[in-house]
N, C-alpha and C positions, 0 to 999 in steps of 0.2 A: 553288420557293425559288427559283430564278432563273424564274419567270412573276412571284410576283409582286414581286421588286425591278427584274425590266420595265415593269411598272404604277406602281410606285411613281416612278421614274423619270421616267415618260414621262404622270403624270395630271395636276404640275401642270398643260403647255403644256398638255395636251388640255381641258383646262379652261378656257382662256383662251381656245382656237377656240373651244367652244361656248359661250363669253361674247361671246366679235366676232359671231360669230353671230347670237344674240339679241339682241344687240343694234340690229348693224341689222337683222334681220325687224323689228322694232318700230319700226323711225326709219321706215323707205319704210313699214310696215303704215298703220302711222297719220300721215304726212306727219308730220314733224316741222319747223320750222323748225331750216334749220343756223341763227341768230342762237338760238333756243332752249337746243337740243339737237341739236349736230352725231353724225352718222351715221359709225360708222368712215371710211367708204368718205371719204368729206368728209374727214376732217383727217388722209384718208391724204393725199389729193391737197394740202391745204394746204402737208404737210408734202414731203413731193416738188415744191414749191413755192418753201416759202423753207427746203431744206434750206442753202441756206452758212450762211446768219442765223441757226438752229437752233443750228448745228454751232459756232459761235462762239458762239454765249451758255452753251450747254453745257457747251464747256469752262473757261469762266469761273465759274461753279458749280460741276464740277465740280474745279479745284481749290483754290479759295477751301475748299470745299468742306471736302476734304486735310487741308488744312494746318491749319482750323480741326479736324479728326475729331483730327490727330498729337497736337494739344496739347491732345485732351482726354486722350489717350490716358497722357499722359504724367501730364500733376494730376492726371488723375481714378489710376493707380497707386499713387503718390505722396501723397499723403493716402486712398486704401489702405490700403497698408500698412502707414502710419500706423495709423489707425483700428482696423484687424483687431487691432491688434499688443499694443495699452493698452487694457483695463480702461478707464482713466482718460480716452484722448486718445476716444475712444471716448462712454463716457457722455457729453464736454463735445462732441465734436464733432458727434455722426453729428445728431442732433436741429436745430442751428445749419440742416446741411444740408441735413436736411431736410425744415427754414423755407424756404431758396431756393430751394429744386427746385421750392416749389409755387407764386412769383414767375412770371408771364407773363413767356415771355424775348420777347415782342413788342414788353412796354413798355420794356425795355431799349434798344429799337434808339431810338429820338429820342437818349437818353440819348447813345447810343455816339459821335452823330453829332456830340452838342458840342463831343466826349467828339475825336474823329479824327478831324471832317466826313463826307461822299458818298463811297462807295468800297470797298475791301475790305474797310478797319480793321474797318465795324460785323460786316461776315459771316460773317468769323471769329468775331468774338470771340459772336456769335450762336449759330453752330455748334459753340462751342466751348463758351457756356454751359448749351445747348441739353441736351448729348451726354454732358460728363464724371460725373455723377452715376449713371447708370451702370453705365460702369465699374467707381467711388470705389465704389458697394454689392458692389456683385459682388463682388470685391480681400478687397474689409474684410471680408464677410458669407466669403469662399473659409475665411479666417485665424483669423475669430473662431470658426470651430464648426468647430475640431482638436478631432476624441480628446478631453477630455481621461487615459482610461486610457492611448491612446497615450503622449498630451505623458507624460508620470509616469512611464512603461518605459522613455523615451530617457532621463527627464533622470537611471534609476537609473541607466543604463548610461553617465554621464559626461554629459552632452549638454549645454549650452547650448538661452538660452532665443535669442541667436540662431537655433542650429543649426539647433535645429527648427522656425524661420520660414523659415530658405533650406534649407533640406534634403526638410521635407517640405511643409508650409506652401505655397509658393508648388505648390509642384509638383501638389500638393491640387488648388488655388484654381484654377488652372489650362484647366474647362472652368469655372470659371463666367465666370469673366475672355474666352471664347469667346464662351458667349453673349454677355457685356452689348457684347460688340463687333457683333454681329450686329442688337443692337437699336440701338447705341444711333448706327451710320452713320446708320440711317436718319432715326432725328431731328433728327443733322447736318444731312442734306441740307436739309430742312425750316426749320429754320434761316434759311439758309444764303438759302434760296428766298424765307421771308419775312421774313428786313431788305435782302435785291435791291428787293421789292415797291416797300418804301420809302427805301430811300438804295444806294442805285444808279441806272448808269446803263447797265453790260449785264447781264450772264446773262436764268438762264428765267423768277427774280421779272418783270424789269425787262420779259420781250419779255409776264409774263403781263397786266402793265399793258398796256402798246403794245397788249396782240393788244386789251383787253375798247375803246378809248380807240373802238379803229379798226373794233371792231364783228368782226371774228375769232375770232369761238370757234374755231373746229375746228383757227386755228392754234393759240390758248390755250390745246386744251383737245393740241393736241399736244406743248407745252415742255411739261406734264404727263405727257402718253404715255416723254417726253426725262429729267425727272427722274424719276418709277416707276424706269427701267431699268437710268436707272444703275445708284441706289437697290441692286436685286436683284441687278444684277451683283454688287455689293459684297456684300455680302450670301451671294451664289454663293459668291466668291473669303475668307471668312471663314472658308465653309462646310467648302470641300475643304480650305483649313489643318488647318483644326479633329479635322481627320481624317487627318491625316496625322501631327500632332504626343500626340493625347488620343486615339488610338482604343481605346487603354486604359480608358478610365474609361466609355463605350456599347454596352451591355447585344449581343451581338447582331456587335461590328464583327470579332469576329476570324472572324468569317466570310464579309465581307463585301470 
């Protein structure tokens, strides 16, 4: 059992190393141009050369994403609670939210620029628009799928609808909530980066456009790697918090 847990812990890093080595071998063996597809070594060199510039843009992307993501949590939880706690609200709001989620969020960026100008406004709102839906859906699902038999027993014992939602529904929704956070945070970084590519003069998205215009493909890939690393770190953070707060909901967690 201990060996299995060790393998599970190290398997992502081993796979990452294997992919990087294969990537480097292919680029070296076939002499792929750095302009077409830079090798990991070239990306690392560009990252180290422009580390201060990348760090500045990365910090801007990070805090803007966190602002939009925080807003998505508040709105997503509130809407999810309303939808999941009422059959009428579920029937009325859920289809509209589904239709809204189907709209390409990149199409909102020019509109947001007109409303708020170029800067952090469109980036924060794009991160919010693309990431609140998974949170809302999971909270609503956790509340709406509460077992009728359990609710009937609690009603017989004198519990009101509010008591059932707060004492049973919300705790039961926590695994859904943390699962949605791990999905939504990655989407939030996507939204911020897309917005920065068209409506900002800072951030990783802006760096990608600038690097592409200067034919610095290694720098562009370095920016992409930084975004992926930030998203992965936040994903792991939520995984740790989830394990310590909702371990009861995961099979085998008691033995870990």
